[in-house]
N, C-alpha and C positions, 0 to 999 in steps of 0.2 A: 325266908332266909335260906332254906334248904335249896330252893329253886335257884336263887342267886349264886349259891356256892357251886351248884351243879354246872351252871353256865360258865362260871369262872374257870372251873377245872377243865371243862370241855374245850374252852378257848385255848388254855395252856397246852393241852394235849395236841390240839389241832395245829397250833403254831410250831410245836416241836416236830410234828410229822412233816409239815411243809418244809421246814429248814432241813430235815434229814433227807428228804427226797430231792430237794432242789439246791443242795449245798453248793454245787458247782456254779449254778446260776447266781446265787447270792455272792459267792466269792468273786465271780467275774464283775458283778456290779460294784462290789467294794473296791476292787482293783481299779476300775475305771474312775471311780470318785476320788480315791486316794491319789491317783496319778496326777490330779490337777495341782497338787501342792508340791510335787517333786520336780527335780531338775530334768531337763531334756536328756534323753539317752544319747550318749556319744558312742557311735559304732564306726570303726574303721576296718579296712581290709586287713591291716597288720595284726590287730588284736583278735581277729577271728581265725587266723591260720591254725589248722590242725585241731580246732575245737569241736569238730564233727567227724564221726566215722560212719562210712556207708556200710549198711548191712543188707545184702541182697537175698539172704535166706530169711524165710518167714519165721519170726520169733514165736516161741510158745505163748499161749494166751496170757498166763500170769506175767510174763516179762513185758508183753505189750500193755497190759493193764497198768503196770508200774510206770511204764514209759509215758503213758497218757494221763497220769494222775493229776497233773496241774492244768489239763486242758478242760475248758468249760464246755458244757453241752452245746452241740452245734459246731464243734471244731474251732472254738474261739480261744484266744490266749492273748494276754498283755503282760508286760513285765511289771513287777512290784517295786523294783529298786529305783526306777526312773520313769519319766513320762515319755512314752513313745512319740517319736517325730512322725513316723509313717504308719498309715493304716492300709493294710494290704488285703485284698480279696484274691484268693486263689480259686480259679474256676477250672474244674476238671470235667470235660465231656465224657460220658461213660455209657457203656453197655456191655454186660456179660463178661466183665474182666475182674472178678472179685479178688483173685489172688494178686494180680498186679496192683489193684487199689490198696490192698493190705500192705504190700511191700512199700509202695510209694508213701503211704501215710506214716509208717513206722520210721521212715527216713525224713520225710518232709517236716513233721512236727519238731523234732530236735534241731533240724537245720534252721528253721525259722526262729525258734526260741533263742538260739545262740546269737541271732542278729537283733534281738530286743526290739522287735516291731510288734504292734498290735495287728493281729491277722485273724481271718476266718476262712475256712476251707469249704467250698461249695462243690458238691458232686451233682452234675446235671444229667439226668438219665431220660432217654427217649423211650416211650412205650413201644412195645411190639404191636402189630407186625410190620409197621412201616420201616423201610430201609434207613439205616442210621445217617443222620445229617449233622456232622460235627459243627459246621459253621452256624447252623440254626441253634444248636445247643449252647454254643459259646455266647451268642447274642442274648439268648434267654438268661444265661447265667449273669451277664452284665446287668440286664434289666432287673432281675430279681434281687441281686446283691445290692444294687443301688437303692432299692426300695427299703432295705434293712438298715443301711448305714452309709454315710458319706465317705467312702473309701477314697484315699488319695492315689491308689495304685491298683490296677487290675491286671493280674497275670494269668494267662491262659496256658494251662499245663497239661501235656499229654499224660495219660495214666501209666504209660510204660517208660517214661523218661525219669531217671534218678540223678539229681545233681550230685557231683562228687567233691566239690570244693566250696565250703561255706563262706569263703572269702568273696564269693560271688554274691553281692548284696542284692536281695530281691526288693529292688526299689525301681521306681519309674521316673526318669528325668522329665522335666516339664516341657521341654522343647523338642522331643524326639521320641521315636519308638525304640525300645531296647529289646534286642534278641539275645536271650540268655543261653540257649542250647546251641552254641556255635561250634562245638567240637564233640560230636557223638562218637562213641567207640566203634559203631558199625561202619563209620566212614573214616576209620583210622585217626580219630580225633582231629578232624579238619572239617572245614565248611564244605558241604556237599557241592554247592555251586554258588556263585556270587549272590544270586537272588534268593537263596534259601533262608527262610525265617520260621521254620517249623520247630516243634518240640516244646518250647516255652518262650513266650513273648509277652512283653508288658507295655501298658499304656496308662497314662493319666486319663481320668474320665473325659476331659475336654478333647484330648487327642483322639480317643476312641469315637467320640461323637462326631468329630470333624470328618473322619473317614467313613462314617456311617456304619461302623462295625464290619463284620464279615458278610460275605455274600451268602444268601440263603439257598442257592440252587445247586450246590455241589453235593449231590446225594452219593452215599457210599464213600469209600476212602479215596483220597487224592484230589488235588486241585484247589482246595480252599486256601491253603497257605500261599500258593503262587498267585492266586487271585487277590489275596490280601496284599501282597507286595505291590501289585498294580494299583490297588486302591490307595495305598500309602503314597506311591509315587505321583499319582494323579492329583493328590491334595498337597503335594510339595512338602511332605513331612520327612525330615531326615531319619535314617535308620542307622542305629549303632549296634554292632555285633560285639559280644563279650570277647575279651582277649582269649586266645586259645587255651592257655593253662587255667583260666578262670571258668570258661564255659564248657568244661568237660562233663559229659553225661554218659551214664550207662543206660543201654536200651534193653529192656527185658524181652526175652524171646517169646514169639507167638506166631501162629500160622494163620493165614488168611483163607477163609472158606470160599467156595465158588460163588461168584457174583459179588464179592466184597469190593472189588476195585470199580472205580468210576471210569468207564471206557472212553468217555468224551472229555476227560478233565483237561488234557493238553489243548485241544481245539477250543474248548470253552474259555480257558485261561487266556489264550492268544486273542480271541475275539474280545474278551473283557478288557484287555489292555488298551485296545483301540476305543472301545465303548466309553470307558471311564475318562480317557484323554479328551474325547470330544463332547461327552454329555455329563461328565461328573459322576460321583458315587451315590448321589441321592436317589438314583433310579431303583436301588434295592439294598436292603440291609436292616438296620435297626428300625427304620421308619416304616417298614413293610411287614413286620412280624405279625403273625396271627396264629396264636397257639392256645391250647387249653392246659392250665396247670392242674394236674391230677392230684398231686400230694406234695406237702412240705413237712419234713420231719427233722427235728433237731437231734441227731444221733450223737453218741458219745464223742466221736472224732471228726465229724463233718456235718454240714447241713445238706440234707438230701432233698432234691427237687425233681419230681417226675412230671414230664409234660407229654402232650400228644399234639400232632399237627397233621392235617390232611394234605399230604405231599402232592397228590394228583391235582387238587384244586390250586395249590400254591404254584406248582410248576406251569400250569396253564396261564398264569398271570405274570410270572416273573419276566423281567425284561420286555414288558409290553406283549407277552404271549408269543414269543418267537421260538419256543421250545416244542419239539414233537417227541412222542414216545416211539421207541423202536424195540423190536423183539430180539432177545438173545437166546438162540436155540440151545447153546451149550449149558447154560445154567437155568433154562426154562424161566426166564424172567424178563422184565422190561427195563429199559434205561431211557434216558432223555438226551436228545441231541438238538443242536441248533438247526432250524430251518433257515438256511442262508438267504433264500429268495425273499422270505417274509422279513428277515432281519435287515436286509438292505433297503427294503421299502420303508420299514419303521425307522431306521437309522441311516439316512443317506450320507451323512458325514463319514461314517465308518467305511462305506463303500468307496467314497472318494479317496480316502486315505489308502485303502488297499490298492486301488488303481494307481495312485501316485507312486506307491512303493514298487509296483510292478514295472513302472516306467523309469525307475532309478537306473542311471547309466551303468553303475557298478554291477547291479543285478542283471541287467541286460547283457553285459559283457560276459559275466559268469555263465549265464545260460547258453551263450554262443559257444563257449569253450566246452561245456558239458555236451552240447549237441554234436560238436565236432568229434569229441571222443567217442560218442556212440556210433557215428558214421564210420570212423576209422576201424572200430572194433568189428563192424559188420562187413567191411571191405575185405574181399578175398586176398587182395594184394598185400594187406597188412599182416596176414598170418605167416608165421614162421614154419619152414619145412625142415 
């Protein structure tokens, strides 16, 4: 009898301990089950206006703790008053930007909660010492998030971009790609150029799979967003930019260390535009990922996933192995560039398109004018005395 009483008391104590430690997880599960009997959440741009205030200064820890009190472990949240229509995964590629991440999270959680969607925030970190590869990190974020839940919308969010207007619904239209950060303050709240889709962009899972995700071969900063534009165009998926006053974002200040930029991003992007047009996007992307998941942690305000990838091995096989390493004396490092001789052998249709464009009458006429101007400049008769 004493033994039975002991086991009963032990079970009660153990249950109380589990509930105390994991109360946020239990609350999240309860919310998800209770939501099944509730009405669908109705959210419009009009009733969201001015419901969210941007705070670019890092709040004290007690204030942030209070701010996140309803967020479940792993950075998950769902409304209790209605059944969410949308299930949104926020994917943040990350490395060594803790202060920016803290500022983003203290703004992003209330921003999303005001919109009454079920969401989960994923921070995808690449291990050192390999140079950072944002496209690879974003693809991994999509794969890992998809394995946890059938999200209806995947939004790829830069860690230093803060949305300013919560009337900008973080949702993904089914028939197009949606670019949220269309008016960044560093560009005087305007679109940098017509093809710019950086900062924050959203896809339904079917659309993201259709374009085969991001390219994996844009190491360091620059080029992956422009390449993404060409992938989307090649698959004939429409792109919609948020209206200027809706897509306003603040960009947090940071400096780029030596070797941070991708020296070949423009040339690679231009080549990719022709490559995808002729050969499609299945040549590289989601279907060629090869990484090692080092850790997964459900932290108080986000799900943290750390990965590693052998970039040298990956770059030797990407685009059928047309990339070569080059040495940069200034930063004492290597970078990757297209070997065009090999590229034209592997992808003859691209070579034909390049030749066709060089024979374009308008381009030929333009070159003649440029050549004539050079001749005139060199002519001594054209100089003024």
